[in-house]
C-alpha positions as CSV (number, residue, x, y, z in Angstrom):
1,X,0.0,0.1,0.2
2,X,1.1,3.4,-1.0
3,X,1.8,6.2,1.5
4,X,0.9,9.5,-0.3
5,X,2.5,12.6,1.3
6,X,3.8,16.2,0.6
7,X,7.4,15.9,1.6
8,X,8.5,14.8,-2.0
9,X,8.5,16.3,-5.5
10,X,4.9,15.3,-6.1
11,X,2.2,14.1,-3.8
12,X,1.1,11.9,-6.6
13,X,4.2,9.8,-6.0
14,X,3.6,7.6,-3.0
15,X,6.4,5.8,-1.0
16,X,5.6,2.0,-0.7
17,X,7.0,0.5,2.4
18,X,6.6,-3.5,2.7
19,X,4.8,-2.7,5.7
20,X,3.8,0.0,8.1
21,X,2.0,0.6,11.3
22,X,-0.1,3.5,12.1
23,X,-1.8,4.1,15.5
24,X,-5.1,6.0,15.9
25,X,-6.1,5.6,12.3
26,X,-9.0,3.6,11.2
27,X,-8.1,0.4,9.5
28,X,-10.8,0.5,7.0
29,X,-11.7,3.8,5.1
30,X,-15.6,4.5,4.2
31,X,-16.6,1.3,5.2
32,X,-14.2,-1.0,3.0
33,X,-10.6,-1.9,2.7
34,X,-7.9,0.7,2.0
35,X,-6.0,0.6,-1.4
36,X,-3.7,3.7,-0.1
37,X,-2.9,5.7,2.9
38,X,-3.1,9.4,2.2
39,X,-1.5,11.4,4.8
40,X,-3.5,14.9,4.2
41,X,-6.7,12.5,4.8
42,X,-5.4,11.3,8.1
43,X,-4.7,14.8,9.6
44,X,-1.0,14.2,8.7
45,X,-0.7,11.0,11.0
46,X,2.6,9.4,10.2
47,X,3.0,5.7,10.5
48,X,4.8,4.9,13.8
49,X,6.7,2.3,12.0
50,X,7.6,1.5,8.5
51,X,9.3,-1.8,7.5
52,X,11.5,-2.3,4.4
53,X,12.8,-6.0,3.1
54,X,15.8,-5.5,1.1
55,X,15.6,-7.7,-2.1
56,X,18.1,-8.6,-4.7
57,X,17.5,-5.5,-6.6
58,X,18.5,-2.6,-4.4
59,X,15.7,-0.2,-3.6
60,X,17.3,2.9,-1.8
61,X,16.4,1.6,1.5
62,X,19.2,3.2,3.2
63,X,19.2,6.5,1.5
64,X,16.1,7.7,-0.4
65,X,13.6,5.9,1.6
66,X,15.1,6.6,5.0
67,X,15.1,10.5,4.2
68,X,11.6,10.2,3.3
69,X,10.6,8.4,6.3
70,X,12.5,11.0,8.4
71,X,10.6,13.9,6.6
72,X,7.3,12.3,7.2
73,X,8.4,11.9,10.9
74,X,8.2,7.9,11.0
75,X,9.5,7.1,14.6
76,X,10.8,3.6,13.9
77,X,12.3,2.5,10.6
78,X,13.0,-1.3,10.3
79,X,15.2,-2.7,7.6
80,X,15.5,-6.4,7.3
81,X,18.1,-7.5,4.8
82,X,18.7,-11.1,5.3
83,X,20.6,-12.1,2.3
84,X,22.4,-8.8,1.1
85,X,23.6,-7.2,4.2
86,X,27.1,-7.9,3.5
87,X,26.8,-6.4,-0.1
88,X,25.1,-3.1,1.4
89,X,27.4,-2.9,4.4
90,X,24.7,-3.1,7.0
91,X,23.5,-5.6,9.7
92,X,20.6,-8.1,8.7
93,X,18.2,-6.2,11.0
94,X,18.4,-2.7,11.7
95,X,15.9,-0.4,13.6
96,X,16.3,3.3,13.1
97,X,14.7,5.5,15.7
98,X,13.9,9.1,15.1
99,X,15.3,11.5,17.8
100,X,15.4,15.1,17.4
101,X,14.5,15.0,13.8
102,X,17.3,12.4,12.7
103,X,17.6,8.8,12.5
104,X,20.0,6.9,14.6
105,X,20.6,2.9,14.5
106,X,18.9,1.7,17.8
107,X,20.9,-1.2,19.7
108,X,18.4,-4.0,19.6
109,X,19.3,-5.0,23.2
110,X,18.4,-1.5,24.5
111,X,15.2,-1.3,22.3
112,X,13.9,-4.7,23.7
113,X,12.8,-5.4,27.4
114,X,12.8,-9.1,28.9
115,X,9.2,-9.7,27.2
116,X,10.4,-8.8,23.8
117,X,8.1,-5.5,24.0
118,X,9.1,-2.1,22.8
119,X,9.7,0.0,25.6
120,X,8.0,3.3,24.0
121,X,4.8,1.3,23.1
122,X,3.1,-1.9,23.6
123,X,3.8,-3.7,20.3
124,X,4.8,-7.2,20.9
125,X,7.0,-8.6,18.2
126,X,8.9,-12.0,17.9
127,X,12.6,-11.9,17.9
128,X,14.1,-14.7,15.6
129,X,17.8,-15.4,15.0
130,X,19.1,-14.1,11.9
């Protein structure tokens, strides 16, 4: 699903993450399923988390998309790169946290508590060995 926004060259060009989570936004739109997420129709509520899975063909996950999500105000940006992390010079699983308008890679151990929940909000995720 595309996220339409006004931070790029044209609001007609969405950014398309592999997954995202928005809180306090209705899951369905006008009684049906959504085909897109239009930020100006959602009071400019940015997703709290976006997920990108790196594939064989590089998709600017570490540069262009990171900058778009930063401008949107996405608090957590997760990049899962299970096969090509060495090629790209990154870890297989990276969580970027937006702090004071900039992203920094967050140490997985400090992000998770003993019950594998994010400290900042109560979304439970499964931790898998990479």
